[in-house]
C-alpha positions in Angstrom: 33.6 2.5 31.2 31.6 0.6 28.7 33.1 -2.6 27.4 34.5 -2.4 23.8 32.3 -3.9 21.0 33.2 -7.2 19.6 34.6 -6.9 16.1 33.4 -9.4 13.4 35.4 -9.4 10.2 34.0 -9.7 6.8 35.4 -13.2 6.5 33.7 -14.3 9.7 30.4 -12.6 8.9 30.2 -14.1 5.4 30.9 -17.6 6.8 28.0 -17.1 9.2 25.8 -16.0 6.4 26.8 -19.0 4.3 25.9 -21.3 7.1 22.3 -20.1 7.0 20.4 -22.3 4.6 17.4 -20.8 2.9 15.3 -22.9 0.5 15.0 -21.6 -3.0 11.3 -22.5 -3.0 10.8 -20.2 0.0 12.6 -17.3 -1.7 10.5 -17.9 -4.9 7.3 -17.7 -2.8 8.5 -14.5 -1.2 9.1 -12.9 -4.6 5.8 -14.1 -6.0 4.0 -12.8 -2.9 5.4 -9.3 -3.7 4.6 -9.4 -7.4 1.0 -10.6 -6.8 0.2 -8.3 -4.0 1.6 -5.2 -5.8 -0.1 -6.3 -9.0 2.8 -6.8 -11.4 0.9 -9.2 -13.7 3.5 -9.7 -16.5 6.4 -10.0 -14.1 4.4 -12.5 -12.0 3.6 -14.7 -15.0 7.2 -14.6 -16.3 8.5 -15.4 -12.9 6.1 -18.2 -12.5 7.3 -19.8 -15.7 11.0 -19.4 -14.9 10.8 -20.5 -11.2 8.1 -23.2 -11.4 6.2 -21.5 -8.6 2.6 -22.6 -8.1 -0.1 -21.4 -10.5 -1.6 -18.0 -10.0 -4.9 -16.6 -11.2 -3.7 -13.7 -13.4 -7.2 -12.6 -14.1 -7.8 -11.7 -10.5 -4.7 -9.5 -10.4 -5.6 -7.8 -13.7 -9.1 -7.0 -12.3 -7.7 -5.7 -9.1 -5.3 -3.5 -10.8 -8.0 -2.1 -13.1 -9.9 -1.0 -9.9 -6.7 0.5 -8.5 -6.0 2.4 -11.7 -9.5 3.7 -11.9 -9.3 5.3 -8.5 -5.8 6.7 -9.2 -7.2 8.3 -12.3 -10.2 9.8 -10.5 -12.7 7.5 -12.1 -14.3 6.5 -8.8 -17.7 5.5 -10.2 -16.0 3.1 -12.6 -13.9 1.7 -9.7 -17.0 1.0 -7.6 -18.7 -0.8 -10.5 -15.6 -2.9 -11.0 -15.4 -3.8 -7.3 -19.1 -4.8 -7.3 -18.4 -7.0 -10.4 -15.6 -8.7 -8.5 -17.5 -9.2 -5.3 -20.5 -7.1 -4.1 -19.8 -8.1 -0.5 -16.6 -6.1 -0.4 -18.4 -2.8 -0.2 -21.6 -4.2 1.4 -19.5 -5.4 4.4 -17.1 -2.4 4.6 -19.0 0.8 5.2 -15.7 2.7 5.8 -14.3 1.8 2.5 -17.5 2.7 0.7 -17.6 6.0 2.4 -14.0 6.8 1.5 -14.8 5.9 -2.1 -17.8 8.2 -2.1 -15.7 10.9 -0.4 -13.2 10.5 -3.3 -16.1 11.0 -5.8 -16.9 14.2 -4.0 -13.3 15.4 -4.2 -13.2 14.7 -7.9 -16.4 16.7 -8.5 -14.9 19.6 -6.6 -11.6 19.2 -8.5 -13.5 19.5 -11.8 -15.4 22.6 -10.7 -18.8 20.9 -10.6 -19.8 22.8 -7.5 -23.6 22.3 -7.6 -23.3 18.7 -8.4 -20.8 18.3 -5.5 -23.1 20.0 -3.0 -26.0 17.8 -4.1 -23.9 14.7 -3.9 -22.6 15.5 -0.5 -26.1 16.2 0.8 -27.8 13.1 -0.7 -25.0 10.5 -0.5 -22.6 11.5 2.3 -24.5 13.5 4.8 -26.8 10.6 5.8 -23.8 8.4 6.5 -22.1 11.2 8.4 -25.1 11.5 10.7 -24.5 7.8 11.7 -20.7 8.0 12.2 -18.8 10.9 13.7 -15.6 10.0 11.8 -17.5 10.1 8.5 -19.0 13.5 9.5 -15.6 14.9 10.2 -14.2 13.7 6.9 -17.2 15.1 5.1 -16.8 18.5 6.7 -13.1 18.6 5.8 -14.0 17.8 2.2 -16.8 20.3 1.9 -14.4 22.9 3.3 -12.6 22.8 -0.1 -15.5 24.8 -1.5 -14.8 27.7 0.7 -11.5 28.5 -0.9 -10.9 29.8 -4.4 -7.2 29.2 -4.1 -6.7 25.7 -2.7 -3.0 26.3 -2.2 -4.1 28.4 0.9 -6.7 25.9 2.0 -5.9 24.0 5.2 -7.4 20.8 3.7 -5.9 21.3 0.3 -4.0 18.0 0.5 -7.3 16.3 -0.3 -6.8 17.4 -3.9 -3.3 16.0 -4.0 -2.6 12.8 -5.9 -1.6 11.2 -2.6 -5.2 11.2 -1.5 -6.1 9.2 -4.6 -3.3 6.8 -3.9 -4.4 6.4 -0.3 -8.0 5.5 -1.4 -6.7 3.2 -4.1 -4.5 1.4 -1.6 -7.4 0.9 0.8 -9.5 -0.6 -2.0 -6.6 -2.8 -3.1 -6.2 -4.2 0.4 -9.9 -4.9 0.8 -10.0 -6.9 -2.5 -6.9 -8.9 -1.5 -8.5 -9.7 1.8 -11.7 -10.8 0.1 -9.6 -13.2 -2.1 -7.9 -14.6 1.0 -4.6 -12.9 0.2 -2.4 -10.9 2.5 -3.1 -7.2 2.0 0.6 -6.3 2.4 3.6 -8.0 0.8 6.0 -9.8 3.1 9.2 -8.5 1.5 9.0 -4.9 2.9 8.3 -6.2 6.4 11.4 -8.4 6.2 13.5 -5.5 5.1 12.3 -3.4 8.0 13.1 -6.3 10.3 16.6 -6.5 8.8 17.2 -2.8 9.6 15.8 -3.2 13.1 18.1 -6.2 13.7 21.1 -4.4 12.5 20.3 -1.4 14.8 20.0 -3.8 17.7 23.3 -5.5 16.9 25.1 -2.2 16.5 25.0 -1.8 20.3 27.0 -4.9 20.8 29.3 -5.5 17.9 31.0 -4.0 14.8 30.3 -6.1 11.8 29.7 -5.8 8.0 26.5 -3.8 7.4 24.0 -3.7 4.5 23.3 0.0 4.1 22.0 -0.1 0.5 19.1 -2.5 0.5 18.8 -2.3 -3.2 22.2 -3.8 -3.8 22.5 -5.8 -0.5 26.3 -5.0 -0.6 28.1 -5.7 2.6 30.2 -2.8 3.9 33.2 -3.4 6.2 32.7 -2.7 9.9 33.5 0.7 11.3 36.0 0.1 14.1 
């Protein structure tokens, strides 16, 4: 018979939490990391003033968000121009990212019913790259398959026309720009929250203790005995 779990009361658990000392400076850096990575310019500037966190270059965030917004709006050509204005090496050294942007351009042409232009663009811009890379060729074939269906709701690759595809491409561009600026491409906060959930799941096997179930409120809930 398995041994019963140890029960930790709310009072004991809160005492343990209070014994853990976290520097306010580290917390401020964590919050700023999230705001900068996700591109919340106004919030980052306001937080910088209130917290006294180190200076940040708001212009680089604004430029990065302009690129992201352009992709999310389907203005891929504009996005490519903005990326090259920021740093031409981003696309020059990342053929996969450049192909995905060109693929998104093709998707937008198909979305707007510019069939002849889409076919010409696919043949001239994407096909040569597909010949050099099997993965690119498969992506190209999936995208061109959209042209075979009048009703994309019945198309097996119809998800390419979903807003989620734009968001995926925009996220890839955003990560590449962050890397080029020597920033982490993903914010630390979500990773820490995932680690919290993992740690609670591990501890569940050994003890009953106050949980944080709602991460947005961080409210402790009494242990289930």
